[in-house]
N, C-alpha and C positions, 0 to 999 in steps of 0.2 A: 140427315145430320143434327137436327133441332133434338131429336130423342137422344143421340149419342152425347150431345153436350148437356142435356139435362140428367142424364145418367151419372156423367161425371161430376158433375155438382152435387148431385145427391150423396155420391159415394165419398166426395170431401167432405160434406156435411156430416155424414155417418162417422166418419173418421176422427173429425173434429169432435163431436159428441161424445165419443168411447174416449178419447184423451181427456177432456175434460172432466169427464166421469170417473176416469181413473185417478186422475189428480185430485178431485173431491175426496174421494176415499181415502186417499195416502194422508192428505192433510187433517182428516178427522178422524185419522188413526193414532195422531200424534197429540197428546194432551199437555199442556202446562196448565197446572193446578190454580185455583182461583185463589189459594191462600186462606179460605175460610173453612175452619173446622166443621161448621153446620152443614156446608155445602159439599164438602168431599169426602166425609166421613161418618160413619153410624156408630153408636154405641152399640157394642156386641156383648158386656157383661156389666151388670150393676150400675144403671144410670143414676142412681144417688151416690154414688163414689166418683162420680165423674162431672167436672166444674168448667165451663166454658164462659169466655170474656163475651161482653156485650158486643163487640165486633166481630167475634169469632175468630179473631187471630191468635188467640193462645188457648192452652186447655191444660188441666190438672186431673191426675189421677190420684187417689186416695186408697192407702190399705189401712184396714184395722182388723180387729178379731171377726168382723163379721162377714167381710169379703174385700176382695182386690176388685180391679177393674180394667177394662179395656176397650179399644175401638178399633174399627178397620175402614179401608178407603170404599166408596161406593163402587169404583170401577176395577176392573182386573188389567193386568198389564204385563206384556210379554217383551223384555227389554227396555232398558231407558236407563234414568238416573233419578234418585231420591235423597233429597236434602232435608234433614229435620235437626231444629236447633232443640236441645234438652238441657235442662237444669235438674240433677239427681237429689235425692233426699240428703239432707244436711244432718251432722251429728250421726247418734248410732244407728246406721243402716242395716246391722247385720241381720242376715238371713232373708233380705229382700232382693227380688229380681225385678229389674226394669228392663223389659224387654222392646226392641224396635225392630222388625223384621219384612221380609216379604214372604209368603206362603202361597202354595196352591192347594192346602187343604184338602188333598187327595190322600187315598189309603197308602200310595207309594209316593208321597209327596215330595216335591223341590220346594226347598227353604233356604233363606240367606239371612242369618242371624247377628243383630247386637244383644248381648246380654251382658247387662251391669249387675255385677255380684257387690252386695252392699258389705259393710265391714264395721267392726267397732270404733268407736270415736278415736280417732287420732291415726287410725291405719288406712292406708289408701284404698279406693274403690279398685277391683279388677275388673276389665272390659273381656269378656269371653265373646269369640266369633265363632261360629259353625256355619258348614254347610251340609245341606242335605239335597241329595240327587238320587231321584229314583227309589226314594224312600229309605236311602242309606245314609246314615251321619257318621257318627266318630272321626270328625273331620276339626275338633276343637282347637283353637290357638288362645293364650291368654296375656295379656300385657297390663302393665301398670303404666296409667296415663301420666304425663308429665306437667300436669296441671291439677287444680283442685275442681271437680266437675260440680261440686255443689254450691260453689260461689258464684257462677254465673252460667250462662247458656253458651254452649259450644254446638258447632254443626257435625252433625254424624251422617255420611253419605254411603249409599251403594251405587256403585257404577255398576250394570248389568248388561254385558252385550253378547253378541256372537262368538267373542274373542276371548272374554275373561270377566272374572269378576273382582272389582276392587273395592275393599273396604276402606273409607278416610276419615279421619278426624280433622276437622278444621283445613279442609284439602290435602293433608298429610297421609299418603299412602300407608294404612298398617298391615296390611293383609292383602294377598294376590291369591286367586283361585283360578287357575288357566283352562281353558277349553283344550281338553286333550281326548276329545270323544273319538277320534279318528286312531287313537293308540288304545282305546278300549277302556278309557275312564270315563265313568259317568259325570254328566254334566248337566245342569238345569238349562234347557233349551227347548223343550216342548210343552212344558205346563205353564199358563198364565198365572201370575200370581196378585195377590192382595198386598197393600201395605198395611200393616198392622202394629199397634203397640199395647202393652199390657204392664202390670204392676200386681205382683203376686207375692205369696208366700213361700219361699224357696229354703226356708231353715232347715230342712232335712237334708241339705246337700250345699246349699251355696258358698257358705262362710265356713272355712276351715273344714271340709267336708261335714257339716251339719252341728260342729262342734258347739259353734256359737248361735245362739237363739235369738229369736226377736225379742227386743225389749219393748213391749207393749206400753209400758209407761212414758214412752217418749212420742207416743202416738198423738195425733193421727199421723200417719207416714205418707208424704206428698211428693208427687214427682211432676216436674212443669214442662210442657212442650209449648216452644213458640214458634217462630216463624218457619215455615216449611215451603217446598219445592217438589213437586212431580211432573218430571220431563219424560214421558215415556209413551210406548205404543200402547193406547188402548186395544184390547183384545175384542176382535170382533169377527170370531169363528174363522180367520184367515191368516195363517202364519206367515203367508207370504207378504203381507202388508208391514210386517214385523221384523222379517229377517233380512230385508235387504239393506241397502245403502241409499239414503235420500238426505237431502237439506232438513227434512223433519225429523228422520231417525239417525241424528248426527252421529250417536253414540256408538253406530256400526262401523264408521268410517275407518279407514286404515290409521288415521291420527290416533284412535283410540285403541288399537290392537294391543298396544304395550305400554309401558310407562314412559314417559320423557326423561331427558338426562337428569334434571333436577330432580323429577320425581323419585328416579330410582336411588338418589343419594339420600333423600329424607327417607325411603322405605329401607334402606341398609342401617340408618341411624336407631330408626326404631326397633328392628332386629337386634341390633348390637345392644342398646342401652336399656329397653323397655319391655323386651320379651321374656315371659317367664314360664311357659309351657307350648310347646310345638308337638301337636300328635305325631309329626314327620319324625320326631327325635325320641321316641317312646317305644323303644324295642320290646321292652317287657309287654307292654299292653298288647302288641301283635304278635308276640312269641318271634320277635325277629324277621316277621314279615310283612315289613312297611306296606301299607297301600301303593299301587303303582305310582300314582301321580307325586310321590315323595321322591322319586328318582328320576322325574322328568322335570324340564326348566319353567321356572315361575313366569318368567318373561322372555 
């Protein structure tokens, strides 16, 4: 009888240890960032063109005729939300590209892009978004922002979960890319990604198809990055830690499987008044054979 009781106690302790270990793994999988660029990111290109504040809370990238610059997150993530405050290059910024994105850096990579295309002084910036899935892109959309992004910091967000990708500007959804993998549409869901940002010379294409070149006399050209937040699932070689629903992986819950009623109204407003290019409306580019997702629901 004593032996049976001891075995029962041992079994209970073993189960408790297993559950505690599982809970620990789940909690460690989710990261809320420190807010310090020096702790969460490393410089990937031209350290001399990267300047970080003494407290680590802000960072600038500089572009001149010698080089651009970039940085990337220390950790890699599979699903979550990233918010980044950015102030773009003031004045004559034509030919420049400020990029803020997530990428897997694989041969057939997944990628979620914000690209800010500079313009001649007095003309609005163009915000281009793009999605790569299994190495295939050609999914660009472009909008004009409803404010001057060079005057102050604004928050640009990527919500990436098992249901959808939502691009947001100051919490306003500007673009959706839905998970239609069950219908044969490639969706970024298997490759973990880093958060990256860069400033580079895109004068061959960025402004009016390359007609407007960078005016180097206005340099140095500087883009500023302020407060940020990474609330995402840290990749630990186990996709089950990131694919499920939990309090830590809040982004995968049903509440975030589509837009709210208010978000849908804002989304329609952006599409009506600020959208200037949508690949799903470019029949000529695709020879009247639009990608499959163009004929499927966005939400």
